[in-house]
N, CA, C and O of each residue as an XYZ file, in Angstrom:
292
protein
N     -79.013    -11.143     -1.496
C     -79.168     -9.877     -0.803
C     -77.831     -9.482     -0.183
O     -77.250    -10.237      0.596
N     -77.351     -8.290     -0.536
C     -76.108     -7.791      0.027
C     -76.369     -7.192      1.393
O     -77.210     -6.307      1.552
N     -75.646     -7.680      2.360
C     -75.758     -7.108      3.689
C     -74.584     -6.171      3.914
O     -73.548     -6.281      3.258
N     -74.756     -5.265      4.833
C     -73.723     -4.282      5.118
C     -72.519     -4.933      5.783
O     -71.390     -4.488      5.575
N     -72.731     -5.964      6.568
C     -71.650     -6.613      7.287
C     -71.314     -7.967      6.673
O     -71.422     -8.998      7.337
N     -70.915     -7.965      5.425
C     -70.495     -9.213      4.814
C     -69.092     -9.558      5.299
O     -68.344     -8.680      5.728
N     -68.747    -10.808      5.231
C     -67.473    -11.276      5.764
C     -66.267    -10.624      5.075
O     -65.324    -10.259      5.775
N     -66.240    -10.456      3.757
C     -65.086     -9.796      3.136
C     -64.899     -8.347      3.591
O     -63.765     -7.886      3.724
N     -65.979     -7.634      3.829
C     -65.838     -6.250      4.282
C     -65.326     -6.177      5.718
O     -64.581     -5.260      6.062
N     -65.717     -7.132      6.558
C     -65.211     -7.179      7.932
C     -63.718     -7.507      7.922
O     -62.944     -6.901      8.662
N     -63.319     -8.456      7.093
C     -61.907     -8.822      6.996
C     -61.089     -7.647      6.477
O     -60.003     -7.377      6.989
N     -61.599     -6.945      5.466
C     -60.897     -5.766      4.954
C     -60.737     -4.700      6.028
O     -59.668     -4.103      6.159
N     -61.780     -4.464      6.787
C     -61.706     -3.462      7.853
C     -60.668     -3.841      8.891
O     -59.910     -2.987      9.349
N     -60.623     -5.115      9.271
C     -59.642     -5.567     10.255
C     -58.214     -5.466      9.719
O     -57.305     -5.068     10.448
N     -58.016     -5.822      8.461
C     -56.683     -5.742      7.863
C     -56.216     -4.301      7.789
O     -55.090     -3.998      8.183
N     -57.059     -3.405      7.292
C     -56.669     -2.002      7.179
C     -56.481     -1.356      8.545
O     -55.626     -0.484      8.702
N     -57.268     -1.772      9.538
C     -57.067     -1.257     10.893
C     -55.717     -1.695     11.441
O     -54.999     -0.903     12.052
N     -55.381     -2.944     11.222
C     -54.087     -3.449     11.668
C     -52.934     -2.734     10.994
O     -51.953     -2.381     11.649
N     -53.042     -2.516      9.690
C     -51.999     -1.799      8.956
C     -51.866     -0.373      9.483
O     -50.752      0.124      9.648
N     -52.978      0.282      9.745
C     -52.946      1.650     10.267
C     -52.293      1.731     11.637
O     -51.519      2.650     11.903
N     -52.599      0.777     12.508
C     -52.003      0.771     13.845
C     -50.497      0.530     13.754
O     -49.718      1.174     14.458
N     -50.092     -0.391     12.892
C     -48.657     -0.648     12.717
C     -47.951      0.598     12.178
O     -46.842      0.917     12.609
N     -48.583      1.296     11.247
C     -47.973      2.508     10.697
C     -47.847      3.601     11.761
O     -46.856      4.332     11.771
N     -48.826      3.723     12.648
C     -48.725      4.694     13.742
C     -47.594      4.343     14.696
O     -46.873      5.229     15.155
N     -47.431      3.071     14.996
C     -46.337      2.647     15.869
C     -44.991      2.937     15.208
O     -44.062      3.410     15.862
N     -44.893      2.652     13.919
C     -43.653      2.933     13.189
C     -43.370      4.439     13.186
O     -42.220      4.848     13.346
N     -44.396      5.260     13.008
C     -44.203      6.716     13.030
C     -43.697      7.175     14.395
O     -42.823      8.038     14.473
N     -44.239      6.607     15.468
C     -43.776      6.958     16.812
C     -42.316      6.560     17.003
O     -41.530      7.335     17.547
N     -41.947      5.360     16.560
C     -40.573      4.895     16.710
C     -39.614      5.767     15.896
O     -38.522      6.091     16.365
N     -40.014      6.145     14.689
C     -39.160      7.005     13.862
C     -38.957      8.360     14.529
O     -37.835      8.866     14.565
N     -40.010      8.949     15.050
C     -39.876     10.235     15.737
C     -39.016     10.070     16.988
O     -38.215     10.947     17.309
N     -39.177      8.958     17.690
C     -38.357      8.708     18.877
C     -36.881      8.580     18.502
O     -36.014      9.059     19.233
N     -36.592      7.942     17.380
C     -35.206      7.813     16.927
C     -34.636      9.141     16.430
O     -33.445      9.409     16.586
N     -35.488      9.963     15.834
C     -35.023     11.262     15.333
C     -34.684     12.220     16.472
O     -33.840     13.103     16.315
N     -35.326     12.051     17.590
C     -35.030     12.887     18.754
C     -34.129     12.095     19.688
O     -34.541     11.701     20.778
N     -32.897     11.867     19.251
C     -31.970     11.008     19.994
C     -31.614     11.602     21.360
O     -31.228     10.875     22.276
N     -31.744     12.912     21.489
C     -31.406     13.554     22.758
C     -32.391     13.160     23.866
O     -32.010     13.058     25.032
N     -33.644     12.941     23.499
C     -34.684     12.609     24.474
C     -35.222     11.214     24.194
O     -35.315     10.790     23.042
N     -35.571     10.516     25.247
C     -36.332      9.282     25.115
C     -37.781      9.688     25.357
O     -38.167      9.949     26.497
N     -38.579      9.743     24.306
C     -39.910     10.357     24.375
C     -40.795      9.728     25.447
O     -41.433     10.440     26.222
N     -40.835      8.400     25.492
C     -41.733      7.753     26.443
C     -41.345      8.095     27.880
O     -42.207      8.392     28.707
N     -40.040      8.053     28.173
C     -39.571      8.390     29.526
C     -39.862      9.859     29.839
O     -40.242     10.204     30.958
N     -39.678     10.704     28.846
C     -39.898     12.142     29.039
C     -41.372     12.435     29.341
O     -41.679     13.299     30.163
N     -42.269     11.725     28.684
C     -43.704     11.969     28.877
C     -44.206     11.314     30.161
O     -44.923     11.943     30.939
N     -43.833     10.051     30.386
C     -44.400      9.294     31.504
C     -43.710      9.619     32.828
O     -44.371      9.926     33.820
N     -42.389      9.549     32.839
C     -41.684      9.729     34.109
C     -41.517     11.190     34.500
O     -41.691     11.552     35.663
N     -41.180     12.028     33.523
C     -40.922     13.436     33.835
C     -42.161     14.313     33.678
O     -42.110     15.514     33.946
N     -43.281     13.715     33.242
C     -44.567     14.415     33.125
C     -44.476     15.661     32.239
O     -45.000     16.715     32.599
N     -43.824     15.548     31.100
C     -43.673     16.661     30.171
C     -44.964     16.792     29.353
O     -45.135     16.117     28.338
N     -45.853     17.655     29.800
C     -47.169     17.795     29.174
C     -47.072     18.423     27.791
O     -47.804     18.037     26.880
N     -46.177     19.384     27.630
C     -46.024     20.034     26.329
C     -45.589     19.026     25.266
O     -46.096     19.050     24.144
N     -44.665     18.152     25.610
C     -44.214     17.120     24.673
C     -45.338     16.135     24.379
O     -45.484     15.682     23.244
N     -46.125     15.804     25.381
C     -47.247     14.883     25.182
C     -48.277     15.481     24.226
O     -48.802     14.776     23.365
N     -48.568     16.762     24.369
C     -49.513     17.425     23.466
C     -48.954     17.471     22.046
O     -49.677     17.208     21.085
N     -47.675     17.801     21.911
C     -47.044     17.856     20.592
C     -47.044     16.490     19.924
O     -47.388     16.376     18.748
N     -46.662     15.455     20.660
C     -46.628     14.114     20.097
C     -48.037     13.610     19.775
O     -48.242     12.954     18.754
N     -48.993     13.909     20.631
C     -50.379     13.530     20.348
C     -50.913     14.198     19.099
O     -51.612     13.568     18.305
N     -50.591     15.469     18.920
C     -51.023     16.188     17.714
C     -50.381     15.589     16.473
O     -51.034     15.446     15.439
N     -49.104     15.240     16.573
C     -48.419     14.608     15.446
C     -49.082     13.280     15.086
O     -49.326     13.007     13.911
N     -49.373     12.455     16.090
C     -49.967     11.154     15.820
C     -51.387     11.279     15.262
O     -51.797     10.462     14.438
N     -52.134     12.282     15.695
C     -53.466     12.516     15.112
C     -53.336     12.902     13.641
O     -54.111     12.441     12.803
N     -52.358     13.746     13.331
C     -52.121     14.123     11.937
C     -51.731     12.933     11.081
O     -52.218     12.793      9.959
N     -50.858     12.074     11.593
C     -50.463     10.875     10.850
C     -51.665      9.953     10.680
O     -51.847      9.363      9.615
N     -52.481      9.825     11.715
C     -53.668      8.972     11.620
C     -54.655      9.487     10.574
O     -55.304      8.699      9.888
N     -54.765     10.809     10.454
C     -55.663     11.377      9.435
C     -55.141     11.079      8.034
O     -55.927     10.794      7.131
N     -53.833     11.140      7.842
C     -53.245     10.817      6.543
C     -53.451      9.347      6.229
O     -53.809      9.006      5.101
N     -53.234      8.467      7.201
C     -53.434      7.038      6.992
C     -54.892      6.743      6.661
O     -55.172      5.955      5.757
N     -55.825      7.367      7.380
C     -57.247      7.140      7.115
C     -57.636      7.612      5.728
O     -58.416      6.953      5.040
N     -57.096      8.750      5.313
C     -57.406      9.239      3.973
C     -56.840      8.337      2.892
O     -57.465      8.155      1.847
N     -55.659      7.768      3.131
C     -55.075      6.889      2.118
C     -55.799      5.551      2.064
O     -55.903      4.953      0.993
N     -56.299      5.073      3.191
C     -57.046      3.815      3.198
C     -58.398      4.009      2.523
O     -58.866      3.135      1.794
N     -59.019      5.153      2.768
C     -60.334      5.423      2.181
C     -60.248      5.528      0.672
O     -61.161      5.111     -0.041
N     -59.156      6.082      0.190
C     -58.942      6.135     -1.259
C     -59.271      7.399     -1.850
O     -59.134      7.569     -3.061
């Protein structure tokens, strides 16, 4: 009897989740390096730049949607 939560499917989900999270971190670092004039994290956290936070959040959601679509196949 095939169950929905078999061990190989759980392992696959964990592996693909890990790969997706690493890819999001890499995308953030690349964008941070491309904007050499600003240090994004300092600009968002210390200077409370809400517009930059919204822009970066929208970018990361878009990248996450692309990653999810590529993992789904």
